N, CA, C, O and the ligand as a Tripos MOL2 file, in Angstrom:
@<TRIPOS>MOLECULE
protein
  273   271    69     0     0
PROTEIN
NO_CHARGES

@<TRIPOS>ATOM
      1 N          73.0680  -65.9930 -116.4860 N.3       1 MET1
      2 CA         71.6510  -66.3660 -116.6660 C.3       1 MET1
      3 C          71.3620  -66.5030 -118.1190 C.2       1 MET1
      4 O          71.8210  -65.6960 -118.9270 O.2       1 MET1
      5 N          70.6300  -67.4840 -118.4630 N.am      2 LYS2
      6 CA         70.4500  -67.8890 -119.8720 C.3       2 LYS2
      7 C          69.2610  -67.2430 -120.5790 C.2       2 LYS2
      8 O          68.1110  -67.4150 -120.1730 O.2       2 LYS2
      9 N          69.5610  -66.4940 -121.6470 N.am      3 ASN3
     10 CA         68.5390  -66.0360 -122.5770 C.3       3 ASN3
     11 C          67.2880  -65.4390 -121.9420 C.2       3 ASN3
     12 O          66.1960  -65.6010 -122.4850 O.2       3 ASN3
     13 N          67.4140  -64.7720 -120.8350 N.am      4 ARG4
     14 CA         66.2430  -64.1730 -120.2190 C.3       4 ARG4
     15 C          66.2480  -62.6880 -120.4810 C.2       4 ARG4
     16 O          67.3020  -62.0560 -120.4270 O.2       4 ARG4
     17 N          65.1480  -62.1460 -120.7490 N.am      5 ASN5
     18 CA         65.0280  -60.7080 -121.0000 C.3       5 ASN5
     19 C          64.8200  -60.0300 -119.6180 C.2       5 ASN5
     20 O          63.7500  -59.5030 -119.3130 O.2       5 ASN5
     21 N          65.8490  -60.0710 -118.8410 N.am      6 TYR6
     22 CA         65.7030  -59.5550 -117.4720 C.3       6 TYR6
     23 C          65.7180  -58.0170 -117.4420 C.2       6 TYR6
     24 O          66.0970  -57.3480 -118.4040 O.2       6 TYR6
     25 N          65.2990  -57.5150 -116.3260 N.am      7 ALA7
     26 CA         65.2240  -56.0860 -116.1190 C.3       7 ALA7
     27 C          66.6240  -55.4390 -116.1820 C.2       7 ALA7
     28 O          67.5900  -56.0040 -115.6710 O.2       7 ALA7
     29 N          66.7250  -54.2900 -116.7910 N.am      8 LYS8
     30 CA         67.9960  -53.6030 -116.8580 C.3       8 LYS8
     31 C          68.0560  -52.4360 -115.8910 C.2       8 LYS8
     32 O          69.0960  -51.7990 -115.7230 O.2       8 LYS8
     33 N          66.9090  -52.1610 -115.2510 N.am      9 GLU9
     34 CA         66.8190  -50.9830 -114.4070 C.3       9 GLU9
     35 C          65.8670  -51.2830 -113.2530 C.2       9 GLU9
     36 O          64.8610  -51.9770 -113.4050 O.2       9 GLU9
     37 N          66.2160  -50.7450 -112.1200 N.am     10 CYS10
     38 CA         65.3920  -50.9690 -110.9440 C.3      10 CYS10
     39 C          64.1460  -50.0790 -110.9900 C.2      10 CYS10
     40 O          64.2580  -48.8600 -111.1140 O.2      10 CYS10
     41 N          62.9700  -50.6820 -110.8930 N.am     11 PRO11
     42 CA         61.7190  -49.9130 -110.9220 C.3      11 PRO11
     43 C          61.5060  -49.0570 -109.6920 C.2      11 PRO11
     44 O          60.6810  -48.1430 -109.7040 O.2      11 PRO11
     45 N          62.2340  -49.3420 -108.6410 N.am     12 LYS12
     46 CA         62.0430  -48.5940 -107.3890 C.3      12 LYS12
     47 C          62.9500  -47.3770 -107.3360 C.2      12 LYS12
     48 O          62.4760  -46.2660 -107.1000 O.2      12 LYS12
     49 N          64.2370  -47.5660 -107.5490 N.am     13 CYS13
     50 CA         65.1460  -46.4340 -107.3670 C.3      13 CYS13
     51 C          65.7690  -45.9630 -108.6670 C.2      13 CYS13
     52 O          66.4880  -44.9640 -108.6850 O.2      13 CYS13
     53 N          65.5000  -46.6800 -109.7670 N.am     14 GLY14
     54 CA         66.0080  -46.2950 -111.0760 C.3      14 GLY14
     55 C          67.4770  -46.6510 -111.2670 C.2      14 GLY14
     56 O          68.0770  -46.2680 -112.2710 O.2      14 GLY14
     57 N          68.0680  -47.3790 -110.3190 N.am     15 GLY15
     58 CA         69.4490  -47.8340 -110.4570 C.3      15 GLY15
     59 C          69.6190  -48.7800 -111.6270 C.2      15 GLY15
     60 O          68.7300  -49.5630 -111.9590 O.2      15 GLY15
     61 N          70.7870  -48.6850 -112.2420 N.am     16 LYS16
     62 CA         71.0450  -49.5230 -113.4130 C.3      16 LYS16
     63 C          72.1100  -50.5790 -113.1150 C.2      16 LYS16
     64 O          72.5730  -51.2750 -114.0180 O.2      16 LYS16
     65 N          72.4820  -50.6870 -111.8720 N.am     17 ASP17
     66 CA         73.4810  -51.6950 -111.4970 C.3      17 ASP17
     67 C          72.7520  -52.9140 -110.9850 C.2      17 ASP17
     68 O          72.4600  -53.0450 -109.7970 O.2      17 ASP17
     69 N          72.4630  -53.8190 -111.9360 N.am     18 ILE18
     70 CA         71.6760  -54.9920 -111.6390 C.3      18 ILE18
     71 C          72.5570  -56.1950 -111.3620 C.2      18 ILE18
     72 O          73.5390  -56.4190 -112.0690 O.2      18 ILE18
     73 N          72.2310  -56.9460 -110.3790 N.am     19 GLY19
     74 CA         72.9980  -58.1080 -110.0240 C.3      19 GLY19
     75 C          72.1300  -59.3450 -110.0700 C.2      19 GLY19
     76 O          70.9060  -59.2660 -110.1790 O.2      19 GLY19
     77 N          72.8010  -60.5160 -109.9830 N.am     20 PHE20
     78 CA         72.0930  -61.7940 -109.9560 C.3      20 PHE20
     79 C          72.3880  -62.4790 -108.6570 C.2      20 PHE20
     80 O          73.5080  -62.4430 -108.1470 O.2      20 PHE20
     81 N          71.3590  -63.1060 -108.1250 N.am     21 GLY21
     82 CA         71.5030  -63.8590 -106.8980 C.3      21 GLY21
     83 C          70.8810  -65.2380 -107.1040 C.2      21 GLY21
     84 O          70.1640  -65.4970 -108.0720 O.2      21 GLY21
     85 N          71.1880  -66.0960 -106.1570 N.am     22 LYS22
     86 CA         70.7020  -67.4500 -106.2560 C.3      22 LYS22
     87 C          70.3760  -67.9590 -104.8590 C.2      22 LYS22
     88 O          71.1150  -67.7210 -103.9040 O.2      22 LYS22
     89 N          69.2860  -68.6450 -104.7660 N.am     23 GLN23
     90 CA         68.9090  -69.2400 -103.4900 C.3      23 GLN23
     91 C          68.9220  -70.7450 -103.6730 C.2      23 GLN23
     92 O          68.2230  -71.2730 -104.5380 O.2      23 GLN23
     93 N          69.7050  -71.4350 -102.8720 N.am     24 SER24
     94 CA         69.8320  -72.8620 -103.0400 C.3      24 SER24
     95 C          69.8130  -73.5390 -101.7100 C.2      24 SER24
     96 O          69.5700  -72.8920 -100.6910 O.2      24 SER24
     97 N          70.0620  -74.8270 -101.6830 N.am     25 GLY25
     98 CA         70.0820  -75.5720 -100.4210 C.3      25 GLY25
     99 C          68.7010  -75.7110  -99.8610 C.2      25 GLY25
    100 O          67.8000  -76.1770 -100.5590 O.2      25 GLY25
    101 N          68.5020  -75.3280  -98.6370 N.am     26 TYR26
    102 CA         67.2000  -75.5310  -97.9670 C.3      26 TYR26
    103 C          66.1290  -74.6010  -98.4490 C.2      26 TYR26
    104 O          64.9490  -74.8040  -98.1640 O.2      26 TYR26
    105 N          66.5200  -73.5820  -99.1740 N.am     27 ALA27
    106 CA         65.5730  -72.5620  -99.5640 C.3      27 ALA27
    107 C          65.0310  -72.7770 -100.9660 C.2      27 ALA27
    108 O          64.5470  -71.8390 -101.5980 O.2      27 ALA27
    109 N          65.1100  -73.9910 -101.4490 N.am     28 THR28
    110 CA         64.5580  -74.2820 -102.7780 C.3      28 THR28
    111 C          63.0500  -74.2400 -102.7610 C.2      28 THR28
    112 O          62.4130  -74.4090 -101.7220 O.2      28 THR28
    113 N          62.4890  -74.0110 -103.9400 N.am     29 MET29
    114 CA         61.0520  -74.1180 -104.1050 C.3      29 MET29
    115 C          60.7290  -75.5620 -104.4880 C.2      29 MET29
    116 O          61.3260  -76.1070 -105.4160 O.2      29 MET29
    117 N          59.7990  -76.1720 -103.7840 N.am     30 SER30
    118 CA         59.4320  -77.5710 -104.0560 C.3      30 SER30
    119 C          58.1390  -77.6000 -104.8010 C.2      30 SER30
    120 O          57.3380  -76.6670 -104.7440 O.2      30 SER30
    121 N          57.9430  -78.6980 -105.5100 N.am     31 THR31
    122 CA         56.6600  -78.8970 -106.1920 C.3      31 THR31
    123 C          55.6260  -79.1770 -105.1090 C.2      31 THR31
    124 O          55.9550  -79.7110 -104.0500 O.2      31 THR31
    125 N          54.3720  -78.8140 -105.3800 N.am     32 ALA32
    126 CA         53.3340  -78.8980 -104.3800 C.3      32 ALA32
    127 C          53.1040  -80.3140 -103.9260 C.2      32 ALA32
    128 O          52.7200  -80.5540 -102.7810 O.2      32 ALA32
    129 N          53.3370  -81.2580 -104.8210 N.am     33 ASN33
    130 CA         53.0320  -82.6350 -104.4730 C.3      33 ASN33
    131 C          54.2530  -83.3470 -103.8380 C.2      33 ASN33
    132 O          54.2010  -84.5420 -103.5470 O.2      33 ASN33
    133 N          55.3190  -82.6090 -103.6360 N.am     34 LYS34
    134 CA         56.4880  -83.1260 -102.9590 C.3      34 LYS34
    135 C          57.1180  -84.3780 -103.6020 C.2      34 LYS34
    136 O          57.7970  -85.1620 -102.9390 O.2      34 LYS34
    137 N          56.8740  -84.5340 -104.8890 N.am     35 MET35
    138 CA         57.3700  -85.6990 -105.5480 C.3      35 MET35
    139 C          58.7930  -85.4800 -106.1250 C.2      35 MET35
    140 O          59.4240  -86.4320 -106.5870 O.2      35 MET35
    141 N          59.2730  -84.2700 -106.0980 N.am     36 SER36
    142 CA         60.6260  -84.0660 -106.5250 C.3      36 SER36
    143 C          61.3340  -83.1420 -105.5370 C.2      36 SER36
    144 O          60.7290  -82.5890 -104.6190 O.2      36 SER36
    145 N          62.6010  -83.0030 -105.7560 N.am     37 LEU37
    146 CA         63.4270  -82.2630 -104.7640 C.3      37 LEU37
    147 C          63.3360  -80.7490 -104.9300 C.2      37 LEU37
    148 O          63.9140  -79.9940 -104.1480 O.2      37 LEU37
    149 N          62.6130  -80.3170 -105.9470 N.am     38 GLY38
    150 CA         62.4780  -78.8960 -106.1310 C.3      38 GLY38
    151 C          63.5790  -78.2810 -106.9370 C.2      38 GLY38
    152 O          64.3440  -78.9860 -107.5950 O.2      38 GLY38
    153 N          63.6710  -76.9870 -106.8950 N.am     39 SER39
    154 CA         64.5700  -76.2910 -107.7730 C.3      39 SER39
    155 C          65.1230  -75.0300 -107.1150 C.2      39 SER39
    156 O          64.4450  -74.3830 -106.3170 O.2      39 SER39
    157 N          66.3320  -74.7020 -107.4500 N.am     40 ASN40
    158 CA         66.9280  -73.4400 -106.9370 C.3      40 ASN40
    159 C          66.1350  -72.2800 -107.4920 C.2      40 ASN40
    160 O          65.4570  -72.3950 -108.5130 O.2      40 ASN40
    161 N          66.2340  -71.1590 -106.8010 N.am     41 ILE41
    162 CA         65.5850  -69.9600 -107.2720 C.3      41 ILE41
    163 C          66.6660  -68.9190 -107.5750 C.2      41 ILE41
    164 O          67.6140  -68.7280 -106.8130 O.2      41 ILE41
    165 N          66.4830  -68.2580 -108.7110 N.am     42 GLU42
    166 CA         67.4650  -67.2250 -109.0880 C.3      42 GLU42
    167 C          66.7980  -65.8630 -109.0820 C.2      42 GLU42
    168 O          65.6210  -65.7390 -109.4240 O.2      42 GLU42
    169 N          67.5460  -64.8440 -108.6940 N.am     43 PHE43
    170 CA         66.9900  -63.5320 -108.5640 C.3      43 PHE43
    171 C          67.7140  -62.5150 -109.4010 C.2      43 PHE43
    172 O          68.9290  -62.5960 -109.5860 O.2      43 PHE43
    173 N          66.9730  -61.5610 -109.9050 N.am     44 VAL44
    174 CA         67.5850  -60.3700 -110.4940 C.3      44 VAL44
    175 C          67.2810  -59.2460 -109.5040 C.2      44 VAL44
    176 O          66.1240  -58.9510 -109.2070 O.2      44 VAL44
    177 N          68.3390  -58.6380 -109.0090 N.am     45 LEU45
    178 CA         68.0900  -57.6470 -107.9770 C.3      45 LEU45
    179 C          68.9080  -56.3670 -108.2370 C.2      45 LEU45
    180 O          69.8730  -56.3320 -109.0000 O.2      45 LEU45
    181 N          68.4510  -55.3510 -107.5540 N.am     46 CYS46
    182 CA         69.1030  -54.0300 -107.6500 C.3      46 CYS46
    183 C          70.2320  -54.0130 -106.6270 C.2      46 CYS46
    184 O          70.0020  -54.2620 -105.4440 O.2      46 CYS46
    185 N          71.4470  -53.7210 -107.0730 N.am     47 THR47
    186 CA         72.5750  -53.7070 -106.1730 C.3      47 THR47
    187 C          72.6740  -52.3420 -105.4240 C.2      47 THR47
    188 O          73.5390  -52.1440 -104.5710 O.2      47 THR47
    189 N          71.8050  -51.4700 -105.7620 N.am     48 ASP48
    190 CA         71.7850  -50.1830 -105.0600 C.3      48 ASP48
    191 C          70.8560  -50.2010 -103.8440 C.2      48 ASP48
    192 O          71.2630  -49.8580 -102.7340 O.2      48 ASP48
    193 N          69.5970  -50.6100 -104.0720 N.am     49 CYS49
    194 CA         68.6240  -50.5750 -102.9570 C.3      49 CYS49
    195 C          68.2500  -51.9610 -102.4460 C.2      49 CYS49
    196 O          67.6120  -52.0930 -101.4010 O.2      49 CYS49
    197 N          68.6560  -53.0100 -103.2000 N.am     50 GLY50
    198 CA         68.3860  -54.3800 -102.7120 C.3      50 GLY50
    199 C          67.0520  -54.9450 -103.1270 C.2      50 GLY50
    200 O          66.7080  -56.0710 -102.7690 O.2      50 GLY50
    201 N          66.3020  -54.1740 -103.8770 N.am     51 TYR51
    202 CA         64.9800  -54.6490 -104.3560 C.3      51 TYR51
    203 C          65.1250  -55.8500 -105.2840 C.2      51 TYR51
    204 O          65.9270  -55.8370 -106.2170 O.2      51 TYR51
    205 N          64.3470  -56.8750 -105.0170 N.am     52 ILE52
    206 CA         64.3630  -58.0340 -105.9170 C.3      52 ILE52
    207 C          63.3840  -57.7620 -107.0530 C.2      52 ILE52
    208 O          62.1720  -57.7230 -106.8410 O.2      52 ILE52
    209 N          63.9020  -57.5780 -108.2280 N.am     53 ILE53
    210 CA         63.0940  -57.1940 -109.3730 C.3      53 ILE53
    211 C          62.3930  -58.4000 -109.9750 C.2      53 ILE53
    212 O          61.2060  -58.3390 -110.2950 O.2      53 ILE53
    213 N          63.1130  -59.4730 -110.1260 N.am     54 GLU54
    214 CA         62.5130  -60.6800 -110.7390 C.3      54 GLU54
    215 C          63.0780  -61.8810 -110.0010 C.2      54 GLU54
    216 O          64.1880  -61.8670 -109.4690 O.2      54 GLU54
    217 N          62.2610  -62.9120 -109.9990 N.am     55 SER55
    218 CA         62.7550  -64.1630 -109.4360 C.3      55 SER55
    219 C          62.3250  -65.3100 -110.3490 C.2      55 SER55
    220 O          61.2140  -65.3200 -110.8780 O.2      55 SER55
    221 N          63.2050  -66.2490 -110.5150 N.am     56 TYR56
    222 CA         62.9630  -67.3710 -111.3840 C.3      56 TYR56
    223 C          63.2350  -68.6720 -110.7140 C.2      56 TYR56
    224 O          64.1760  -68.7830 -109.9270 O.2      56 TYR56
    225 N          62.4340  -69.6640 -111.0060 N.am     57 VAL57
    226 CA         62.7870  -71.0220 -110.6610 C.3      57 VAL57
    227 C          63.7810  -71.5240 -111.7010 C.2      57 VAL57
    228 O          63.5490  -71.4050 -112.9040 O.2      57 VAL57
    229 N          64.9120  -72.0960 -111.2170 N.am     58 ALA58
    230 CA         65.9550  -72.4510 -112.1460 C.3      58 ALA58
    231 C          65.5480  -73.5610 -113.1130 C.2      58 ALA58
    232 O          65.9900  -73.5810 -114.2620 O.2      58 ALA58
    233 N          64.7390  -74.4470 -112.6650 N.am     59 LYS59
    234 CA         64.3230  -75.5520 -113.5280 C.3      59 LYS59
    235 C          62.7690  -75.6360 -113.5690 C.2      59 LYS59
    236 O          62.1710  -76.5190 -112.9530 O.2      59 LYS59
    237 N          62.1460  -74.7090 -114.2990 N.am     60 PRO60
    238 CA         60.6580  -74.6470 -114.2940 C.3      60 PRO60
    239 C          60.0290  -75.9230 -114.8220 C.2      60 PRO60
    240 O          58.8930  -76.2410 -114.4700 O.2      60 PRO60
    241 N          60.7640  -76.6770 -115.6830 N.am     61 GLU61
    242 CA         60.1760  -77.8680 -116.2270 C.3      61 GLU61
    243 C          59.8420  -78.9090 -115.1570 C.2      61 GLU61
    244 O          58.9960  -79.7800 -115.3590 O.2      61 GLU61
    245 N          60.5260  -78.7980 -114.0170 N.am     62 LYS62
    246 CA         60.1960  -79.7080 -112.9240 C.3      62 LYS62
    247 C          58.7650  -79.5420 -112.4220 C.2      62 LYS62
    248 O          58.1910  -80.4570 -111.8330 O.2      62 LYS62
    249 N          58.2010  -78.3640 -112.6640 N.am     63 PHE63
    250 CA         56.8920  -78.0170 -112.1000 C.3      63 PHE63
    251 C          55.7310  -78.2980 -113.0880 C.2      63 PHE63
    252 O          54.5620  -78.0740 -112.7730 O.2      63 PHE63
    253 N          56.0790  -78.7770 -114.2480 N.am     64 LYS64
    254 CA         55.0180  -79.1370 -115.2000 C.3      64 LYS64
    255 C          54.1450  -80.2150 -114.6390 C.2      64 LYS64
    256 O          54.6360  -81.1680 -114.0350 O.2      64 LYS64
    257 N          52.8670  -80.0820 -114.8270 N.am     65 GLY65
    258 CA         51.9270  -81.1420 -114.4050 C.3      65 GLY65
    259 C          51.7410  -81.2260 -112.9220 C.2      65 GLY65
    260 O          51.2700  -82.2510 -112.4280 O.2      65 GLY65
    261 N          52.0940  -80.1790 -112.1720 N.am     66 THR66
    262 CA         51.9270  -80.2620 -110.7330 C.3      66 THR66
    263 C          50.5840  -79.6730 -110.2250 C.2      66 THR66
    264 O          50.2910  -79.7130 -109.0300 O.2      66 THR66
    265 N          49.7990  -79.1400 -111.1390 N.am     67 ILE67
    266 CA         48.4460  -78.7090 -110.7320 C.3      67 ILE67
    267 C          47.5960  -79.9620 -110.5070 C.2      67 ILE67
    268 O          47.5410  -80.8630 -111.3440 O.2      67 ILE67
    269 N          46.9400  -79.9840 -109.3490 N.am     68 MET68
    270 CA         46.2040  -81.2150 -109.0760 C.3      68 MET68
    271 C          44.7160  -80.9640 -109.1200 C.2      68 MET68
    272 O          43.9280  -81.8860 -108.9140 O.2      68 MET68
    273 ZN         66.9540  -50.1200 -106.6750 Zn       69 ZN69
@<TRIPOS>BOND
     1     1     2 1
     2     2     3 1
     3     3     4 2
     4     3     5 am
     5     5     6 1
     6     6     7 1
     7     7     8 2
     8     7     9 am
     9     9    10 1
    10    10    11 1
    11    11    12 2
    12    11    13 am
    13    13    14 1
    14    14    15 1
    15    15    16 2
    16    15    17 am
    17    17    18 1
    18    18    19 1
    19    19    20 2
    20    19    21 am
    21    21    22 1
    22    22    23 1
    23    23    24 2
    24    23    25 am
    25    25    26 1
    26    26    27 1
    27    27    28 2
    28    27    29 am
    29    29    30 1
    30    30    31 1
    31    31    32 2
    32    31    33 am
    33    33    34 1
    34    34    35 1
    35    35    36 2
    36    35    37 am
    37    37    38 1
    38    38    39 1
    39    39    40 2
    40    39    41 am
    41    41    42 1
    42    42    43 1
    43    43    44 2
    44    43    45 am
    45    45    46 1
    46    46    47 1
    47    47    48 2
    48    47    49 am
    49    49    50 1
    50    50    51 1
    51    51    52 2
    52    51    53 am
    53    53    54 1
    54    54    55 1
    55    55    56 2
    56    55    57 am
    57    57    58 1
    58    58    59 1
    59    59    60 2
    60    59    61 am
    61    61    62 1
    62    62    63 1
    63    63    64 2
    64    63    65 am
    65    65    66 1
    66    66    67 1
    67    67    68 2
    68    67    69 am
    69    69    70 1
    70    70    71 1
    71    71    72 2
    72    71    73 am
    73    73    74 1
    74    74    75 1
    75    75    76 2
    76    75    77 am
    77    77    78 1
    78    78    79 1
    79    79    80 2
    80    79    81 am
    81    81    82 1
    82    82    83 1
    83    83    84 2
    84    83    85 am
    85    85    86 1
    86    86    87 1
    87    87    88 2
    88    87    89 am
    89    89    90 1
    90    90    91 1
    91    91    92 2
    92    91    93 am
    93    93    94 1
    94    94    95 1
    95    95    96 2
    96    95    97 am
    97    97    98 1
    98    98    99 1
    99    99   100 2
   100    99   101 am
   101   101   102 1
   102   102   103 1
   103   103   104 2
   104   103   105 am
   105   105   106 1
   106   106   107 1
   107   107   108 2
   108   107   109 am
   109   109   110 1
   110   110   111 1
   111   111   112 2
   112   111   113 am
   113   113   114 1
   114   114   115 1
   115   115   116 2
   116   115   117 am
   117   117   118 1
   118   118   119 1
   119   119   120 2
   120   119   121 am
   121   121   122 1
   122   122   123 1
   123   123   124 2
   124   123   125 am
   125   125   126 1
   126   126   127 1
   127   127   128 2
   128   127   129 am
   129   129   130 1
   130   130   131 1
   131   131   132 2
   132   131   133 am
   133   133   134 1
   134   134   135 1
   135   135   136 2
   136   135   137 am
   137   137   138 1
   138   138   139 1
   139   139   140 2
   140   139   141 am
   141   141   142 1
   142   142   143 1
   143   143   144 2
   144   143   145 am
   145   145   146 1
   146   146   147 1
   147   147   148 2
   148   147   149 am
   149   149   150 1
   150   150   151 1
   151   151   152 2
   152   151   153 am
   153   153   154 1
   154   154   155 1
   155   155   156 2
   156   155   157 am
   157   157   158 1
   158   158   159 1
   159   159   160 2
   160   159   161 am
   161   161   162 1
   162   162   163 1
   163   163   164 2
   164   163   165 am
   165   165   166 1
   166   166   167 1
   167   167   168 2
   168   167   169 am
   169   169   170 1
   170   170   171 1
   171   171   172 2
   172   171   173 am
   173   173   174 1
   174   174   175 1
   175   175   176 2
   176   175   177 am
   177   177   178 1
   178   178   179 1
   179   179   180 2
   180   179   181 am
   181   181   182 1
   182   182   183 1
   183   183   184 2
   184   183   185 am
   185   185   186 1
   186   186   187 1
   187   187   188 2
   188   187   189 am
   189   189   190 1
   190   190   191 1
   191   191   192 2
   192   191   193 am
   193   193   194 1
   194   194   195 1
   195   195   196 2
   196   195   197 am
   197   197   198 1
   198   198   199 1
   199   199   200 2
   200   199   201 am
   201   201   202 1
   202   202   203 1
   203   203   204 2
   204   203   205 am
   205   205   206 1
   206   206   207 1
   207   207   208 2
   208   207   209 am
   209   209   210 1
   210   210   211 1
   211   211   212 2
   212   211   213 am
   213   213   214 1
   214   214   215 1
   215   215   216 2
   216   215   217 am
   217   217   218 1
   218   218   219 1
   219   219   220 2
   220   219   221 am
   221   221   222 1
   222   222   223 1
   223   223   224 2
   224   223   225 am
   225   225   226 1
   226   226   227 1
   227   227   228 2
   228   227   229 am
   229   229   230 1
   230   230   231 1
   231   231   232 2
   232   231   233 am
   233   233   234 1
   234   234   235 1
   235   235   236 2
   236   235   237 am
   237   237   238 1
   238   238   239 1
   239   239   240 2
   240   239   241 am
   241   241   242 1
   242   242   243 1
   243   243   244 2
   244   243   245 am
   245   245   246 1
   246   246   247 1
   247   247   248 2
   248   247   249 am
   249   249   250 1
   250   250   251 1
   251   251   252 2
   252   251   253 am
   253   253   254 1
   254   254   255 1
   255   255   256 2
   256   255   257 am
   257   257   258 1
   258   258   259 1
   259   259   260 2
   260   259   261 am
   261   261   262 1
   262   262   263 1
   263   263   264 2
   264   263   265 am
   265   265   266 1
   266   266   267 1
   267   267   268 2
   268   267   269 am
   269   269   270 1
   270   270   271 1
   271   271   272 2
@<TRIPOS>SUBSTRUCTURE
     1 MET1         2 RESIDUE 1 A MET
     2 LYS2         6 RESIDUE 1 A LYS
     3 ASN3        10 RESIDUE 1 A ASN
     4 ARG4        14 RESIDUE 1 A ARG
     5 ASN5        18 RESIDUE 1 A ASN
     6 TYR6        22 RESIDUE 1 A TYR
     7 ALA7        26 RESIDUE 1 A ALA
     8 LYS8        30 RESIDUE 1 A LYS
     9 GLU9        34 RESIDUE 1 A GLU
    10 CYS10       38 RESIDUE 1 A CYS
    11 PRO11       42 RESIDUE 1 A PRO
    12 LYS12       46 RESIDUE 1 A LYS
    13 CYS13       50 RESIDUE 1 A CYS
    14 GLY14       54 RESIDUE 1 A GLY
    15 GLY15       58 RESIDUE 1 A GLY
    16 LYS16       62 RESIDUE 1 A LYS
    17 ASP17       66 RESIDUE 1 A ASP
    18 ILE18       70 RESIDUE 1 A ILE
    19 GLY19       74 RESIDUE 1 A GLY
    20 PHE20       78 RESIDUE 1 A PHE
    21 GLY21       82 RESIDUE 1 A GLY
    22 LYS22       86 RESIDUE 1 A LYS
    23 GLN23       90 RESIDUE 1 A GLN
    24 SER24       94 RESIDUE 1 A SER
    25 GLY25       98 RESIDUE 1 A GLY
    26 TYR26      102 RESIDUE 1 A TYR
    27 ALA27      106 RESIDUE 1 A ALA
    28 THR28      110 RESIDUE 1 A THR
    29 MET29      114 RESIDUE 1 A MET
    30 SER30      118 RESIDUE 1 A SER
    31 THR31      122 RESIDUE 1 A THR
    32 ALA32      126 RESIDUE 1 A ALA
    33 ASN33      130 RESIDUE 1 A ASN
    34 LYS34      134 RESIDUE 1 A LYS
    35 MET35      138 RESIDUE 1 A MET
    36 SER36      142 RESIDUE 1 A SER
    37 LEU37      146 RESIDUE 1 A LEU
    38 GLY38      150 RESIDUE 1 A GLY
    39 SER39      154 RESIDUE 1 A SER
    40 ASN40      158 RESIDUE 1 A ASN
    41 ILE41      162 RESIDUE 1 A ILE
    42 GLU42      166 RESIDUE 1 A GLU
    43 PHE43      170 RESIDUE 1 A PHE
    44 VAL44      174 RESIDUE 1 A VAL
    45 LEU45      178 RESIDUE 1 A LEU
    46 CYS46      182 RESIDUE 1 A CYS
    47 THR47      186 RESIDUE 1 A THR
    48 ASP48      190 RESIDUE 1 A ASP
    49 CYS49      194 RESIDUE 1 A CYS
    50 GLY50      198 RESIDUE 1 A GLY
    51 TYR51      202 RESIDUE 1 A TYR
    52 ILE52      206 RESIDUE 1 A ILE
    53 ILE53      210 RESIDUE 1 A ILE
    54 GLU54      214 RESIDUE 1 A GLU
    55 SER55      218 RESIDUE 1 A SER
    56 TYR56      222 RESIDUE 1 A TYR
    57 VAL57      226 RESIDUE 1 A VAL
    58 ALA58      230 RESIDUE 1 A ALA
    59 LYS59      234 RESIDUE 1 A LYS
    60 PRO60      238 RESIDUE 1 A PRO
    61 GLU61      242 RESIDUE 1 A GLU
    62 LYS62      246 RESIDUE 1 A LYS
    63 PHE63      250 RESIDUE 1 A PHE
    64 LYS64      254 RESIDUE 1 A LYS
    65 GLY65      258 RESIDUE 1 A GLY
    66 THR66      262 RESIDUE 1 A THR
    67 ILE67      266 RESIDUE 1 A ILE
    68 MET68      270 RESIDUE 1 A MET
    69 ZN69       273 GROUP 0 **** ****
């Protein structure tokens, strides 16, 4: 994951074993106006309890100007 100041510790269980996940394929987030194919979502999660600490859209620039 690129240059993100992601969580180093789980706020729920205090675990420090943080992992990265990715949601792609049909589970992408699409822009509200459906004009683009959307973007994958990346997760920072706790590998001890499974809590998703942070989630990011992989290509946030795709969502610029989508407020109507
Ligand atoms: Zn945890």
